[in-house]
C-alpha positions as YAML, in Angstrom:
chain: A
units: angstrom
residues:
- id: 1
  name: MET
  ca: [-3.32, 18.05, -52.53]
- id: 2
  name: THR
  ca: [-4.07, 21.63, -51.32]
- id: 3
  name: ASN
  ca: [-1.12, 23.69, -49.50]
- id: 4
  name: ASP
  ca: [-3.16, 23.85, -46.28]
- id: 5
  name: LYS
  ca: [-4.19, 20.10, -46.34]
- id: 6
  name: ARG
  ca: [-0.25, 19.12, -47.02]
- id: 7
  name: VAL
  ca: [0.84, 21.71, -44.09]
- id: 8
  name: ASN
  ca: [-1.77, 19.91, -41.61]
- id: 9
  name: GLU
  ca: [-0.65, 16.42, -42.80]
- id: 10
  name: ILE
  ca: [3.34, 17.09, -42.05]
- id: 11
  name: ILE
  ca: [2.19, 18.28, -38.58]
- id: 12
  name: SER
  ca: [0.49, 15.57, -38.04]
- id: 13
  name: GLN
  ca: [3.61, 13.38, -38.34]
- id: 14
  name: ILE
  ca: [5.44, 15.52, -35.61]
- id: 15
  name: THR
  ca: [4.56, 13.88, -32.51]
- id: 16
  name: ALA
  ca: [7.00, 15.60, -30.17]
- id: 17
  name: PHE
  ca: [5.58, 18.24, -27.74]
- id: 18
  name: SER
  ca: [2.23, 16.87, -28.47]
- id: 19
  name: LYS
  ca: [1.31, 17.66, -25.21]
- id: 20
  name: ALA
  ca: [0.39, 21.40, -24.02]
- id: 21
  name: THR
  ca: [3.24, 21.12, -21.28]
- id: 22
  name: CYS
  ca: [6.05, 19.16, -20.33]
- id: 23
  name: THR
  ca: [8.19, 18.73, -16.99]
- id: 24
  name: LYS
  ca: [11.87, 19.66, -16.98]
- id: 25
  name: SER
  ca: [12.89, 16.19, -16.93]
- id: 26
  name: GLU
  ca: [10.81, 15.68, -20.39]
- id: 27
  name: PHE
  ca: [12.26, 18.70, -22.13]
- id: 28
  name: LEU
  ca: [15.35, 17.31, -23.33]
- id: 29
  name: PRO
  ca: [14.07, 14.03, -24.57]
- id: 30
  name: GLU
  ca: [11.17, 15.83, -26.25]
- id: 31
  name: LEU
  ca: [13.79, 18.33, -27.98]
- id: 32
  name: LEU
  ca: [16.07, 15.26, -29.31]
- id: 33
  name: LYS
  ca: [12.78, 13.69, -30.60]
- id: 34
  name: LEU
  ca: [11.75, 16.92, -32.42]
- id: 35
  name: GLN
  ca: [14.87, 16.83, -34.10]
- id: 36
  name: LYS
  ca: [14.95, 13.47, -35.21]
- id: 37
  name: GLU
  ca: [11.48, 13.90, -36.54]
- id: 38
  name: LEU
  ca: [12.25, 16.93, -38.69]
- id: 39
  name: ILE
  ca: [15.39, 15.14, -40.15]
- id: 40
  name: ASP
  ca: [13.28, 12.13, -41.10]
- id: 41
  name: LEU
  ca: [10.71, 14.29, -42.68]
- id: 42
  name: THR
  ca: [13.48, 16.37, -44.54]
- id: 43
  name: PHE
  ca: [15.74, 13.48, -45.75]
- id: 44
  name: ASN
  ca: [14.63, 9.65, -46.27]
- id: 45
  name: ALA
  ca: [15.00, 7.76, -43.19]
- id: 46
  name: GLU
  ca: [18.15, 5.48, -44.31]
- id: 47
  name: HIS
  ca: [19.99, 8.66, -45.19]
- id: 48
  name: ALA
  ca: [18.82, 10.28, -41.85]
- id: 49
  name: GLU
  ca: [20.19, 7.24, -39.74]
- id: 50
  name: ASN
  ca: [23.55, 6.64, -41.62]
- id: 51
  name: GLY
  ca: [24.35, 10.53, -41.86]
- id: 52
  name: ASP
  ca: [24.25, 11.32, -38.20]
- id: 53
  name: LEU
  ca: [22.39, 14.71, -39.18]
- id: 54
  name: ARG
  ca: [21.42, 17.25, -36.96]
- id: 55
  name: LEU
  ca: [18.78, 20.46, -37.10]
- id: 56
  name: TRP
  ca: [21.45, 22.34, -38.92]
- id: 57
  name: ASP
  ca: [21.62, 19.79, -41.62]
- id: 58
  name: VAL
  ca: [17.93, 20.48, -42.00]
- id: 59
  name: GLU
  ca: [18.34, 24.13, -42.18]
- id: 60
  name: ARG
  ca: [21.00, 23.65, -44.75]
- id: 61
  name: HIS
  ca: [19.02, 21.68, -47.07]
- id: 62
  name: LEU
  ca: [16.10, 23.51, -46.86]
- id: 63
  name: ARG
  ca: [18.20, 26.65, -47.81]
- id: 64
  name: LYS
  ca: [19.60, 24.99, -50.85]
- id: 65
  name: MET
  ca: [15.96, 23.88, -51.94]
- id: 66
  name: ASN
  ca: [14.45, 27.63, -51.65]
- id: 67
  name: ASP
  ca: [17.72, 28.62, -53.96]
- id: 68
  name: GLU
  ca: [16.90, 25.95, -56.29]
- id: 69
  name: ARG
  ca: [13.44, 26.99, -56.69]
- id: 70
  name: GLY
  ca: [14.00, 30.74, -56.93]
- id: 71
  name: HIS
  ca: [13.67, 31.81, -53.27]
- id: 72
  name: VAL
  ca: [9.76, 31.02, -53.41]
- id: 73
  name: ALA
  ca: [9.83, 30.83, -49.31]
- id: 74
  name: ASP
  ca: [11.91, 33.36, -48.01]
- id: 75
  name: ASP
  ca: [9.89, 34.44, -45.28]
- id: 76
  name: GLU
  ca: [9.16, 31.15, -44.24]
- id: 77
  name: LEU
  ca: [12.37, 30.05, -44.25]
- id: 78
  name: ALA
  ca: [13.71, 32.83, -42.31]
- id: 79
  name: ARG
  ca: [11.16, 32.07, -39.62]
- id: 80
  name: PHE
  ca: [12.06, 28.46, -39.49]
- id: 81
  name: ILE
  ca: [16.00, 29.15, -39.28]
- id: 82
  name: GLN
  ca: [15.19, 31.52, -36.28]
- id: 83
  name: GLY
  ca: [13.50, 28.93, -34.59]
- id: 84
  name: CYS
  ca: [16.12, 26.33, -35.36]
- id: 85
  name: LYS
  ca: [18.67, 28.53, -33.51]
- id: 86
  name: VAL
  ca: [16.54, 28.68, -30.16]
- id: 87
  name: VAL
  ca: [15.68, 24.67, -30.45]
- id: 88
  name: SER
  ca: [19.62, 23.98, -31.22]
- id: 89
  name: ASN
  ca: [20.65, 26.51, -28.33]
- id: 90
  name: ASN
  ca: [18.10, 24.76, -25.90]
- id: 91
  name: ILE
  ca: [19.56, 21.12, -26.84]
- id: 92
  name: SER
  ca: [23.23, 22.44, -26.26]
- id: 93
  name: ALA
  ca: [22.26, 23.86, -22.79]
- id: 94
  name: GLU
  ca: [20.47, 20.94, -21.78]
- id: 95
  name: PHE
  ca: [23.09, 18.51, -22.75]
- id: 96
  name: SER
  ca: [25.60, 20.77, -20.99]
- id: 97
  name: GLY
  ca: [23.55, 21.19, -17.86]
- id: 98
  name: ASN
  ca: [22.95, 17.56, -17.69]
- id: 99
  name: VAL
  ca: [26.43, 16.32, -18.20]
- id: 100
  name: GLY
  ca: [27.57, 18.66, -15.13]
- id: 101
  name: GLU
  ca: [24.60, 17.44, -12.91]
- id: 102
  name: GLN
  ca: [24.88, 14.01, -13.69]
- id: 103
  name: LYS
  ca: [28.57, 14.25, -12.92]
- id: 104
  name: VAL
  ca: [27.73, 15.85, -9.47]
- id: 105
  name: PHE
  ca: [24.84, 13.46, -8.73]
- id: 106
  name: ARG
  ca: [27.26, 10.49, -9.20]
- id: 107
  name: ALA
  ca: [29.56, 11.84, -6.94]
- id: 108
  name: LEU
  ca: [27.02, 12.50, -4.14]
- id: 109
  name: GLU
  ca: [26.04, 8.77, -4.36]
- id: 110
  name: ASN
  ca: [29.47, 7.90, -2.82]
- id: 111
  name: LEU
  ca: [28.77, 9.75, 0.43]
- id: 112
  name: SER
  ca: [29.93, 7.67, 3.43]
- id: 113
  name: CYS
  ca: [27.98, 9.77, 6.06]
- id: 114
  name: GLN
  ca: [24.23, 9.28, 6.58]
- id: 115
  name: ASN
  ca: [22.33, 11.44, 3.95]
- id: 116
  name: GLY
  ca: [19.66, 12.04, 1.72]
- id: 117
  name: VAL
  ca: [19.53, 13.82, -1.57]
- id: 118
  name: LEU
  ca: [17.32, 15.57, -3.78]
- id: 119
  name: HIS
  ca: [17.69, 16.52, -7.48]
- id: 120
  name: ASN
  ca: [16.23, 19.57, -9.25]
- id: 121
  name: VAL
  ca: [13.82, 21.09, -6.68]
- id: 122
  name: GLU
  ca: [11.54, 23.79, -7.75]
- id: 123
  name: LEU
  ca: [9.96, 25.82, -5.07]
- id: 124
  name: GLU
  ca: [7.40, 28.55, -4.82]
- id: 125
  name: PHE
  ca: [5.80, 30.62, -2.12]
- id: 126
  name: ASP
  ca: [4.14, 34.06, -2.29]
- id: 127
  name: GLY
  ca: [4.91, 34.13, -5.99]
- id: 128
  name: ARG
  ca: [8.60, 33.53, -5.60]
- id: 129
  name: ARG
  ca: [9.97, 30.72, -7.49]
- id: 130
  name: THR
  ca: [13.38, 29.12, -7.35]
- id: 131
  name: GLU
  ca: [14.95, 25.79, -8.54]
- id: 132
  name: ILE
  ca: [17.82, 24.16, -6.78]
- id: 133
  name: ASP
  ca: [20.08, 21.77, -8.38]
- id: 134
  name: ALA
  ca: [20.63, 19.59, -5.42]
- id: 135
  name: ILE
  ca: [19.87, 19.58, -1.55]
- id: 136
  name: VAL
  ca: [21.88, 17.23, 0.37]
- id: 137
  name: PHE
  ca: [20.59, 16.34, 4.07]
- id: 138
  name: THR
  ca: [23.26, 15.16, 6.52]
- id: 139
  name: ASN
  ca: [23.31, 14.75, 10.28]
- id: 140
  name: HIS
  ca: [25.32, 18.12, 10.66]
- id: 141
  name: ALA
  ca: [23.47, 20.31, 7.94]
- id: 142
  name: ILE
  ca: [21.80, 20.94, 5.23]
- id: 143
  name: PHE
  ca: [23.56, 21.75, 1.89]
- id: 144
  name: ILE
  ca: [22.19, 23.82, -1.02]
- id: 145
  name: ILE
  ca: [24.14, 22.76, -3.94]
- id: 146
  name: GLU
  ca: [24.43, 25.14, -7.06]
- id: 147
  name: ILE
  ca: [26.27, 23.41, -10.28]
- id: 148
  name: LYS
  ca: [28.28, 25.29, -12.60]
- id: 149
  name: ASN
  ca: [29.73, 23.57, -15.98]
- id: 150
  name: SER
  ca: [31.84, 26.65, -17.09]
- id: 151
  name: LYS
  ca: [34.67, 26.49, -19.71]
- id: 152
  name: LYS
  ca: [35.81, 29.73, -18.46]
- id: 153
  name: ASP
  ca: [37.42, 31.20, -15.15]
- id: 154
  name: ILE
  ca: [35.32, 32.28, -12.59]
- id: 155
  name: PHE
  ca: [35.56, 35.27, -10.32]
- id: 156
  name: ILE
  ca: [32.85, 36.31, -7.52]
- id: 157
  name: ASP
  ca: [33.60, 39.75, -6.15]
- id: 158
  name: GLU
  ca: [32.77, 40.77, -2.59]
- id: 159
  name: ASP
  ca: [28.95, 41.67, -3.26]
- id: 160
  name: GLY
  ca: [28.31, 38.05, -4.93]
- id: 161
  name: GLU
  ca: [28.39, 39.29, -8.48]
- id: 162
  name: PHE
  ca: [29.45, 36.19, -10.72]
- id: 163
  name: TYR
  ca: [31.82, 36.72, -13.60]
- id: 164
  name: ARG
  ca: [33.23, 34.34, -16.37]
- id: 165
  name: THR
  ca: [36.73, 35.82, -17.21]
- id: 166
  name: GLY
  ca: [39.05, 35.27, -20.21]
- id: 167
  name: HIS
  ca: [40.15, 38.02, -22.83]
- id: 168
  name: SER
  ca: [37.07, 39.95, -21.20]
- id: 169
  name: MET
  ca: [34.89, 39.72, -18.14]
- id: 170
  name: HIS
  ca: [31.27, 38.66, -18.56]
- id: 171
  name: HIS
  ca: [28.93, 39.25, -15.93]
- id: 172
  name: ASP
  ca: [26.55, 36.37, -15.35]
- id: 173
  name: CYS
  ca: [24.16, 36.76, -12.33]
- id: 174
  name: ASN
  ca: [24.61, 37.94, -8.60]
- id: 175
  name: ILE
  ca: [25.09, 34.56, -7.28]
- id: 176
  name: ALA
  ca: [24.41, 35.89, -3.57]
- id: 177
  name: GLU
  ca: [20.94, 36.85, -4.31]
- id: 178
  name: LYS
  ca: [20.14, 33.66, -5.90]
- id: 179
  name: MET
  ca: [21.33, 31.46, -3.08]
- id: 180
  name: ASP
  ca: [19.75, 33.77, -0.61]
- id: 181
  name: GLU
  ca: [16.37, 33.23, -2.20]
- id: 182
  name: ARG
  ca: [16.92, 29.77, -2.31]
- id: 183
  name: GLU
  ca: [17.95, 29.34, 1.20]
- id: 184
  name: ALA
  ca: [14.47, 31.32, 2.30]
- id: 185
  name: LEU
  ca: [12.19, 29.28, 0.19]
- id: 186
  name: LEU
  ca: [13.79, 25.93, 1.45]
- id: 187
  name: ARG
  ca: [13.54, 27.30, 5.17]
- id: 188
  name: LYS
  ca: [9.48, 27.94, 4.38]
- id: 189
  name: ALA
  ca: [9.08, 24.66, 3.16]
- id: 190
  name: LEU
  ca: [10.85, 23.02, 6.17]
- id: 191
  name: ASP
  ca: [9.04, 25.58, 8.66]
- id: 192
  name: ARG
  ca: [5.81, 23.74, 7.88]
- id: 193
  name: VAL
  ca: [6.76, 20.61, 9.58]
- id: 194
  name: GLY
  ca: [8.31, 22.24, 12.63]
- id: 195
  name: LEU
  ca: [12.01, 22.28, 11.56]
- id: 196
  name: ASN
  ca: [13.38, 25.64, 12.60]
- id: 197
  name: TYR
  ca: [16.77, 26.92, 13.19]
- id: 198
  name: LEU
  ca: [18.28, 24.46, 10.98]
- id: 199
  name: LYS
  ca: [21.86, 24.63, 9.74]
- id: 200
  name: ILE
  ca: [21.97, 25.37, 5.98]
- id: 201
  name: PHE
  ca: [25.15, 25.77, 3.99]
- id: 202
  name: ARG
  ca: [25.46, 26.97, 0.33]
- id: 203
  name: ILE
  ca: [27.93, 25.68, -2.04]
- id: 204
  name: VAL
  ca: [28.74, 26.43, -5.51]
- id: 205
  name: THR
  ca: [30.68, 23.47, -7.33]
- id: 206
  name: PHE
  ca: [32.43, 23.41, -10.79]
- id: 207
  name: THR
  ca: [32.63, 20.05, -12.77]
- id: 208
  name: ASN
  ca: [35.32, 21.57, -14.68]
- id: 209
  name: PRO
  ca: [38.60, 20.72, -13.11]
- id: 210
  name: ARG
  ca: [40.74, 22.88, -15.49]
- id: 211
  name: ILE
  ca: [39.47, 26.26, -14.47]
- id: 212
  name: ASP
  ca: [40.38, 28.96, -11.83]
- id: 213
  name: VAL
  ca: [37.68, 30.09, -9.35]
- id: 214
  name: GLU
  ca: [38.30, 33.21, -7.08]
- id: 215
  name: ASN
  ca: [35.79, 33.76, -4.38]
- id: 216
  name: LYS
  ca: [35.74, 36.91, -2.32]
- id: 217
  name: TYR
  ca: [32.22, 36.50, -1.16]
- id: 218
  name: HIS
  ca: [32.63, 34.73, 2.33]
- id: 219
  name: TYR
  ca: [28.97, 33.66, 2.71]
- id: 220
  name: ILE
  ca: [29.20, 30.75, 0.00]
- id: 221
  name: LYS
  ca: [31.82, 28.02, -0.57]
- id: 222
  name: VAL
  ca: [33.26, 27.12, -3.76]
- id: 223
  name: CYS
  ca: [34.63, 23.99, -4.65]
- id: 224
  name: GLY
  ca: [35.31, 21.34, -7.65]
- id: 225
  name: SER
  ca: [33.00, 18.62, -7.90]
- id: 226
  name: ASN
  ca: [35.39, 15.96, -7.40]
- id: 227
  name: TYR
  ca: [36.36, 17.62, -3.72]
- id: 228
  name: LEU
  ca: [32.32, 18.06, -2.88]
- id: 229
  name: PRO
  ca: [31.86, 14.54, -1.29]
- id: 230
  name: SER
  ca: [34.56, 14.97, 0.93]
- id: 231
  name: PHE
  ca: [33.95, 18.59, 1.77]
- id: 232
  name: ILE
  ca: [30.32, 17.47, 2.87]
- id: 233
  name: GLU
  ca: [31.50, 14.39, 5.06]
- id: 234
  name: LYS
  ca: [34.16, 16.68, 6.83]
- id: 235
  name: PHE
  ca: [31.74, 19.38, 7.49]
- id: 236
  name: THR
  ca: [30.80, 19.37, 11.36]
- id: 237
  name: SER
  ca: [28.72, 21.35, 13.55]
- id: 238
  name: SER
  ca: [27.03, 21.30, 17.01]
- id: 239
  name: GLN
  ca: [23.56, 20.46, 15.44]
- id: 240
  name: TRP
  ca: [22.81, 16.73, 15.03]
- id: 241
  name: TYR
  ca: [19.89, 15.45, 13.03]
- id: 242
  name: THR
  ca: [18.71, 12.00, 13.21]
- id: 243
  name: TYR
  ca: [17.83, 9.68, 10.21]
- id: 244
  name: GLU
  ca: [14.36, 10.27, 11.20]
- id: 245
  name: ASP
  ca: [14.96, 13.80, 10.87]
- id: 246
  name: ILE
  ca: [16.36, 13.72, 7.47]
- id: 247
  name: CYS
  ca: [13.64, 11.62, 6.28]
- id: 248
  name: THR
  ca: [11.13, 14.06, 7.50]
- id: 249
  name: MET
  ca: [13.09, 17.06, 6.06]
- id: 250
  name: MET
  ca: [12.95, 15.15, 2.78]
- id: 251
  name: ALA
  ca: [9.61, 14.49, 2.89]
- id: 252
  name: ALA
  ca: [8.70, 18.31, 3.49]
- id: 253
  name: VAL
  ca: [10.26, 19.19, 0.61]
- id: 254
  name: ASN
  ca: [9.17, 16.86, -1.69]
- id: 255
  name: GLU
  ca: [5.43, 17.65, -0.36]
- id: 256
  name: VAL
  ca: [5.68, 21.52, -1.57]
- id: 257
  name: LYS
  ca: [7.92, 21.19, -4.69]
- id: 258
  name: CYS
  ca: [6.56, 22.29, -7.71]
- id: 259
  name: THR
  ca: [5.34, 19.96, -10.77]
- id: 260
  name: ASP
  ca: [4.16, 22.85, -13.01]
- id: 261
  name: GLU
  ca: [5.17, 22.65, -16.67]
- id: 262
  name: TYR
  ca: [8.69, 23.69, -17.83]
- id: 263
  name: GLN
  ca: [8.65, 27.34, -19.02]
- id: 264
  name: MET
  ca: [10.00, 26.95, -22.60]
- id: 265
  name: ASN
  ca: [11.38, 29.91, -24.52]
- id: 266
  name: ILE
  ca: [9.91, 29.09, -27.79]
- id: 267
  name: ASP
  ca: [6.33, 28.33, -29.38]
- id: 268
  name: MET
  ca: [6.62, 24.78, -30.33]
- id: 269
  name: ASN
  ca: [3.31, 24.76, -32.00]
- id: 270
  name: GLY
  ca: [4.48, 27.63, -33.90]
- id: 271
  name: TYR
  ca: [7.85, 26.14, -34.87]
- id: 272
  name: LYS
  ca: [6.28, 22.79, -36.26]
- id: 273
  name: ASN
  ca: [3.59, 25.02, -38.23]
- id: 274
  name: ASP
  ca: [6.51, 27.39, -39.66]
- id: 275
  name: PHE
  ca: [8.54, 24.17, -40.74]
- id: 276
  name: ALA
  ca: [5.53, 22.46, -42.33]
- id: 277
  name: THR
  ca: [4.40, 25.52, -44.37]
- id: 278
  name: LEU
  ca: [8.24, 25.82, -45.60]
- id: 279
  name: MET
  ca: [8.18, 22.05, -46.64]
- id: 280
  name: ALA
  ca: [4.70, 22.29, -48.41]
- id: 281
  name: LYS
  ca: [5.89, 25.45, -50.19]
- id: 282
  name: LEU
  ca: [9.01, 24.11, -51.39]
- id: 283
  name: GLU
  ca: [7.26, 20.62, -52.51]
- id: 284
  name: ALA
  ca: [4.71, 22.70, -54.56]
- id: 285
  name: ALA
  ca: [7.43, 24.82, -56.44]
- id: 286
  name: GLU
  ca: [9.23, 21.76, -57.10]
- id: 287
  name: GLU
  ca: [5.94, 20.08, -58.64]
- id: 288
  name: SER
  ca: [5.22, 23.16, -60.68]
- id: 289
  name: ASP
  ca: [8.84, 23.23, -62.01]
- id: 290
  name: ASN
  ca: [8.22, 19.39, -63.01]
- id: 291
  name: GLU
  ca: [5.09, 20.05, -64.96]
- id: 292
  name: SER
  ca: [6.55, 23.13, -66.72]
- id: 293
  name: GLU
  ca: [9.35, 20.83, -68.06]
- id: 294
  name: THR
  ca: [6.97, 18.47, -69.20]
- id: 295
  name: VAL
  ca: [4.66, 20.85, -71.17]
- id: 296
  name: ASP
  ca: [7.78, 22.16, -72.77]
- id: 297
  name: GLN
  ca: [8.80, 18.89, -74.33]
- id: 298
  name: PRO
  ca: [7.33, 18.71, -78.01]
- id: 299
  name: ASN
  ca: [5.20, 15.75, -78.81]
- id: 300
  name: ASN
  ca: [6.03, 15.56, -82.74]
- id: 301
  name: LYS
  ca: [9.18, 15.42, -84.78]
- id: 302
  name: PRO
  ca: [10.12, 18.76, -85.96]
- id: 303
  name: GLU
  ca: [9.38, 19.37, -89.64]
- id: 304
  name: LYS
  ca: [12.57, 19.29, -91.77]
- id: 305
  name: VAL
  ca: [13.50, 22.94, -92.42]
- id: 306
  name: VAL
  ca: [15.08, 23.46, -96.08]
- id: 307
  name: ASP
  ca: [17.61, 26.03, -96.22]
- id: 308
  name: SER
  ca: [17.04, 28.19, -99.44]
- id: 309
  name: ASN
  ca: [20.66, 29.01, -99.77]
- id: 310
  name: ALA
  ca: [21.70, 25.46, -99.76]
- id: 311
  name: LYS
  ca: [18.87, 24.72, -102.31]
- id: 312
  name: SER
  ca: [20.19, 27.26, -104.56]
- id: 313
  name: HIS
  ca: [23.78, 26.22, -104.31]
- id: 314
  name: ARG
  ca: [22.85, 22.65, -105.23]
- id: 315
  name: ILE
  ca: [20.69, 23.70, -108.31]
- id: 316
  name: LYS
  ca: [23.95, 26.10, -109.54]
- id: 317
  name: GLN
  ca: [26.17, 23.01, -108.70]
- id: 318
  name: LYS
  ca: [23.95, 20.98, -110.93]
- id: 319
  name: ASP
  ca: [23.82, 23.38, -113.83]
- id: 320
  name: ARG
  ca: [27.59, 23.49, -113.83]
- id: 321
  name: ASP
  ca: [27.90, 19.79, -113.90]
- id: 322
  name: TYR
  ca: [25.44, 19.63, -116.98]
- id: 323
  name: GLY
  ca: [27.25, 22.14, -118.61]
- id: 324
  name: LYS
  ca: [30.68, 20.36, -118.10]
- id: 325
  name: GLY
  ca: [28.73, 17.22, -119.91]
- id: 326
  name: ILE
  ca: [27.68, 19.02, -122.92]
- id: 327
  name: VAL
  ca: [31.18, 20.17, -123.69]
- id: 328
  name: ALA
  ca: [32.70, 16.99, -123.05]
- id: 329
  name: ALA
  ca: [30.15, 15.49, -125.48]
- id: 330
  name: VAL
  ca: [31.00, 17.75, -128.37]
- id: 331
  name: VAL
  ca: [35.05, 17.26, -127.81]
- id: 332
  name: GLY
  ca: [34.14, 13.59, -127.99]
- id: 333
  name: VAL
  ca: [32.12, 13.93, -131.06]
- id: 334
  name: THR
  ca: [34.84, 15.97, -132.75]
- id: 335
  name: LEU
  ca: [37.57, 13.34, -132.08]
- id: 336
  name: ILE
  ca: [35.55, 10.61, -133.44]
- id: 337
  name: ASN
  ca: [34.80, 12.65, -136.40]
- id: 338
  name: ALA
  ca: [38.69, 13.40, -137.07]
- id: 339
  name: ALA
  ca: [39.77, 9.63, -136.52]
- id: 340
  name: LEU
  ca: [37.13, 8.63, -139.30]
- id: 341
  name: LEU
  ca: [38.58, 11.11, -141.65]
- id: 342
  name: VAL
  ca: [42.00, 9.99, -141.25]
- id: 343
  name: GLY
  ca: [40.95, 6.30, -141.38]
- id: 344
  name: SER
  ca: [39.10, 7.21, -144.56]
- id: 345
  name: ARG
  ca: [42.15, 8.61, -146.36]
- id: 346
  name: LEU
  ca: [44.50, 6.06, -145.40]
- id: 347
  name: ILE
  ca: [42.02, 3.30, -147.09]
- id: 348
  name: LYS
  ca: [41.85, 5.28, -150.28]
- id: 349
  name: LYS
  ca: [45.79, 5.28, -150.52]
...
């Protein structure tokens, strides 16, 4: 089988990300499907299931194969490893984000006040685009919810700059500008159905109860996700929205929210091709090694090699043995003659 044919054969067995695009909700399931298919193609299926393997196991195994075959696919391996880092980071980020989001979404299901909740809303107007983690509609206000699943302490300064703190301070973003953009696009969506002058409140909620959060920006409320339902329920204002108003607002947002494809930070077709090319090249190198071993093995028994020194030694040894035999025979004859002579004299006497 030619190398190109084998590459196409491997790619045909990878069904993840077979569509040209995917939505945000499809992204993590497709990533996990891709990981499993690469594991199954690298290891046998039974080993893959029992070993609880991940992408880094695939990477380590292919690196070892390349070492054993004399580094025949260094370039292909380097490209694949780089792609693995991006895919693995995406999986980790999606899991982390989903865990935090699901925790908040479950908490919002327990709201006792009249409400409507939308999750992961993407809006776009006039070339401006934003994503809102959650929007909560109640009788008194609309709440834009930003969900953070941080392991580090948080500091938000007077200008809305968002920092993660620890041994050092790491700047994340300007949370004020992000929330301003989300509110502006949400208002555009609601203006289309004649809902103006709405009370919109902005909240950043944190799912990790063990971190400290210091907020000096007064136009955003911060709270732990466990306190979020209580804060929403206790919020009061002079405005009052009926249940019909809440349904109208939700319908207006649903009508204009984006359904475009998720913007991936990796070329999935290129990544799959890198894997297939690497596998095909390593397999070809292994077959070549096996053929060389078969050719090197002789079919006939080796001829017996006679050592000339050993032969000479054996001849000399025979000569010495022959000489000793002659000497022994002469001695024996002499003794017999002597015995006969003595016997003859005795008889005469």
